[in-house]
C-alpha positions as CSV (number, residue, x, y, z in Angstrom):
1,X,65.1,132.7,102.8
2,X,65.3,135.3,105.5
3,X,63.8,132.9,108.1
4,X,66.4,130.3,107.2
5,X,69.2,132.8,107.4
6,X,68.2,133.9,110.9
7,X,68.2,130.3,112.1
8,X,71.6,129.7,110.6
9,X,73.2,132.9,112.1
10,X,71.9,135.8,110.0
11,X,73.3,134.5,106.7
12,X,72.8,136.8,103.8
13,X,71.6,136.1,100.2
14,X,75.3,136.4,99.2
15,X,76.2,133.7,101.7
16,X,73.7,131.4,100.1
17,X,75.0,132.1,96.7
18,X,78.5,131.3,97.9
19,X,77.2,128.1,99.5
20,X,75.6,127.1,96.2
21,X,78.9,127.8,94.4
22,X,80.8,125.7,96.9
23,X,78.3,122.9,96.6
24,X,78.6,122.8,92.9
25,X,82.4,122.9,92.9
26,X,82.6,120.2,95.6
27,X,80.3,117.9,93.6
28,X,82.2,118.5,90.4
29,X,85.5,117.7,92.2
30,X,84.2,114.4,93.6
31,X,82.5,113.5,90.3
32,X,85.9,114.0,88.5
33,X,87.8,112.1,91.2
34,X,85.4,109.2,90.8
35,X,85.7,109.3,87.0
36,X,89.5,109.1,87.3
37,X,89.3,106.6,90.2
38,X,91.6,108.7,92.5
39,X,91.4,109.4,96.2
40,X,90.1,112.8,97.3
41,X,91.2,113.8,100.8
42,X,88.8,116.0,102.8
43,X,90.9,117.8,105.4
44,X,89.8,118.6,108.9
45,X,89.9,122.2,110.3
46,X,88.8,124.2,113.4
47,X,85.7,123.0,115.2
48,X,83.7,126.1,114.3
49,X,83.7,125.1,110.7
50,X,84.3,121.3,111.0
51,X,80.6,120.4,111.3
52,X,80.0,121.7,107.8
53,X,83.1,120.0,106.4
54,X,82.0,116.6,108.0
55,X,78.5,117.0,106.6
56,X,79.7,117.5,103.0
57,X,82.3,114.8,103.4
58,X,79.8,112.3,104.6
59,X,77.3,113.0,101.9
60,X,80.0,112.3,99.3
61,X,81.2,109.3,101.2
62,X,77.8,107.7,101.1
63,X,77.5,108.4,97.4
64,X,81.0,107.4,96.1
65,X,82.5,105.0,98.7
66,X,80.5,102.0,97.4
67,X,80.9,98.9,95.4
68,X,84.4,98.0,96.7
69,X,85.6,101.5,95.8
70,X,86.9,104.3,98.0
71,X,87.1,107.8,96.6
72,X,86.5,110.1,99.7
73,X,89.1,110.0,102.5
74,X,87.7,112.0,105.5
75,X,90.1,113.5,108.0
76,X,89.6,112.8,111.7
77,X,91.5,114.8,114.4
78,X,92.2,112.6,117.4
79,X,93.1,115.5,119.6
80,X,89.4,116.2,119.8
81,X,87.6,114.5,122.7
82,X,84.5,113.7,120.6
83,X,86.6,111.4,118.3
84,X,86.5,108.8,121.1
85,X,82.8,108.4,120.0
86,X,82.7,109.7,116.5
87,X,85.2,107.3,114.9
88,X,83.8,104.1,116.4
89,X,80.3,105.3,115.3
90,X,81.7,105.8,111.8
91,X,83.1,102.2,111.7
92,X,79.7,100.9,112.8
93,X,77.8,103.1,110.3
94,X,79.9,101.8,107.4
95,X,79.0,98.3,108.2
96,X,75.3,98.9,108.8
97,X,74.8,101.4,105.9
98,X,76.9,99.6,103.4
99,X,79.5,102.2,102.4
100,X,83.2,101.7,102.4
101,X,85.5,103.4,105.0
102,X,87.8,106.0,103.8
103,X,89.7,107.5,106.8
104,X,92.7,109.7,107.3
105,X,93.7,109.7,111.0
106,X,95.6,112.7,112.2
107,X,96.2,114.1,115.7
108,X,95.3,117.8,115.1
109,X,97.0,121.2,114.8
110,X,94.8,123.9,116.3
111,X,95.3,123.2,120.0
112,X,96.1,126.7,121.2
113,X,93.4,128.3,119.1
114,X,90.7,125.8,120.2
115,X,91.5,126.2,123.9
116,X,91.6,130.0,123.7
117,X,88.3,130.2,121.8
118,X,86.6,127.8,124.3
119,X,87.9,129.9,127.2
120,X,86.6,133.1,125.7
121,X,83.2,131.5,125.3
122,X,83.2,129.9,128.7
123,X,83.0,126.4,127.3
124,X,84.9,123.2,127.9
125,X,87.9,122.8,125.6
126,X,87.1,120.3,122.8
127,X,90.8,119.3,122.9
128,X,92.2,116.6,125.2
129,X,93.9,117.9,128.2
130,X,97.2,116.0,127.7
131,X,99.2,114.7,124.8
132,X,98.9,111.2,126.4
133,X,95.1,111.4,126.0
134,X,95.6,112.3,122.4
135,X,97.9,109.4,121.8
136,X,95.5,107.1,123.5
137,X,92.6,108.3,121.4
138,X,94.6,108.0,118.2
139,X,96.0,104.6,118.9
140,X,92.7,103.2,120.2
141,X,90.8,104.4,117.1
142,X,93.5,103.2,114.7
143,X,93.5,99.8,116.3
144,X,89.8,99.6,116.0
145,X,89.8,100.5,112.4
146,X,92.6,98.1,111.5
147,X,90.9,95.3,113.4
148,X,87.5,95.8,111.7
149,X,88.4,97.0,108.2
150,X,87.6,94.9,105.2
151,X,89.3,94.5,101.8
152,X,87.0,97.3,100.6
153,X,88.1,100.0,103.2
154,X,91.1,102.3,103.1
155,X,93.0,103.9,106.0
156,X,95.7,106.6,105.9
157,X,97.9,106.6,109.0
158,X,99.2,110.2,109.1
159,X,101.6,110.1,112.0
160,X,105.1,111.0,113.0
161,X,104.9,109.0,116.2
162,X,107.1,105.9,116.2
163,X,105.0,104.1,118.8
164,X,101.9,104.6,116.7
165,X,103.6,103.4,113.6
166,X,105.0,100.4,115.3
167,X,101.6,99.4,116.6
168,X,100.1,99.9,113.2
169,X,102.7,97.7,111.5
170,X,102.1,94.9,114.1
171,X,98.4,94.9,113.5
172,X,98.8,95.0,109.7
173,X,101.1,92.1,109.8
174,X,98.9,90.1,112.1
175,X,95.8,90.7,109.8
176,X,97.9,90.3,106.6
177,X,96.8,93.7,105.3
178,X,100.1,94.8,103.9
179,X,99.8,93.4,100.4
180,X,96.3,94.8,99.9
181,X,97.7,98.4,99.8
182,X,94.6,99.6,101.7
183,X,96.6,100.9,104.6
184,X,99.0,103.8,103.9
185,X,101.3,105.8,106.0
186,X,102.4,109.4,105.6
187,X,104.9,111.9,107.2
188,X,105.7,115.5,106.4
189,X,109.0,115.9,104.6
190,X,111.7,116.7,107.2
191,X,109.7,115.1,110.0
192,X,110.5,111.6,111.3
193,X,112.5,110.6,108.2
194,X,113.8,107.6,110.1
195,X,110.2,106.4,110.6
196,X,109.5,106.8,106.9
197,X,112.7,104.9,106.0
198,X,111.8,102.0,108.3
199,X,108.3,101.7,106.8
200,X,109.8,101.7,103.3
201,X,112.5,99.1,104.2
202,X,109.8,96.8,105.6
203,X,107.6,97.1,102.4
204,X,104.8,99.3,103.7
205,X,103.0,101.8,101.5
206,X,104.4,105.2,102.7
207,X,104.3,108.7,101.4
208,X,106.2,112.0,102.2
209,X,104.0,115.0,102.2
210,X,105.5,118.2,100.7
211,X,103.6,121.4,101.3
212,X,104.2,124.3,98.9
213,X,102.9,127.7,98.3
214,X,103.4,131.3,99.4
215,X,105.6,131.8,102.4
216,X,103.0,133.6,104.4
217,X,100.7,130.5,104.1
218,X,103.2,127.7,104.3
219,X,105.2,128.9,107.4
220,X,102.1,129.1,109.7
221,X,101.2,125.6,108.5
222,X,104.7,124.2,109.4
223,X,104.5,125.9,112.8
224,X,101.2,124.2,113.5
225,X,102.8,120.9,112.5
226,X,105.6,121.5,114.9
227,X,103.2,122.3,117.7
228,X,101.2,119.1,116.9
229,X,104.4,117.0,116.9
230,X,106.5,118.3,119.6
231,X,107.7,114.9,120.5
232,X,109.1,114.7,117.0
233,X,111.2,117.7,117.7
234,X,112.5,116.0,120.8
235,X,113.4,113.0,118.8
236,X,115.6,115.1,116.4
237,X,118.8,113.8,118.0
238,X,117.7,110.3,117.4
239,X,117.0,111.1,113.7
240,X,120.4,112.8,113.4
241,X,122.0,109.6,114.7
242,X,120.2,107.5,112.2
243,X,121.2,109.9,109.3
244,X,124.9,109.7,110.5
245,X,124.8,105.9,110.3
246,X,123.4,106.1,106.7
247,X,125.9,108.6,105.6
248,X,129.0,107.1,107.3
């Protein structure tokens, strides 16, 4: 045990006990989700813990996303440079290994923290240098998934960006994927409501995400969403104009 702990960063016996607890709880959650046939979303976090999250998510994906069924929806942050390779590899792996894709595409929310940590460690930032690079990564991967996905796969397009949503709608229409319900959209409540309304009016499957909880936890989350979606804040005037038309 001590030899393993040293290799993993001086983990203690208590750390391994907590790992076993997490493993048991995670497996019970996925077992119950599978029993109830409901989606279980695996969120994405900072890079210093993301490898572990991806590992557990993939293990459960290979076990439960089979036989024309998707239970696990893994989150992929397209503001990370590595996603230019990771997501295409995941699409290929699903086809070659015989599991069904369950992907939630997001841009990412820890830009400042990731860049500061990389600078402190003298490493290259894992985050794209510009928002345009992030948009390109997101749209390229989304287009790839939509062009390759089968009737067994499931994609959640979590985006407030109108250009991204317009591109997704075009591909979905071209591939006749709308009626399947396997592609879903989502925006945070209060963000890009005009985009949500357009999706609903056109018959797409769209959700509004409402975070709730203690103020000290929810407010930092909302601040990160604002940093992630600065272009949404710049589009606020456009949203106000749309609301005025609806009201008047």
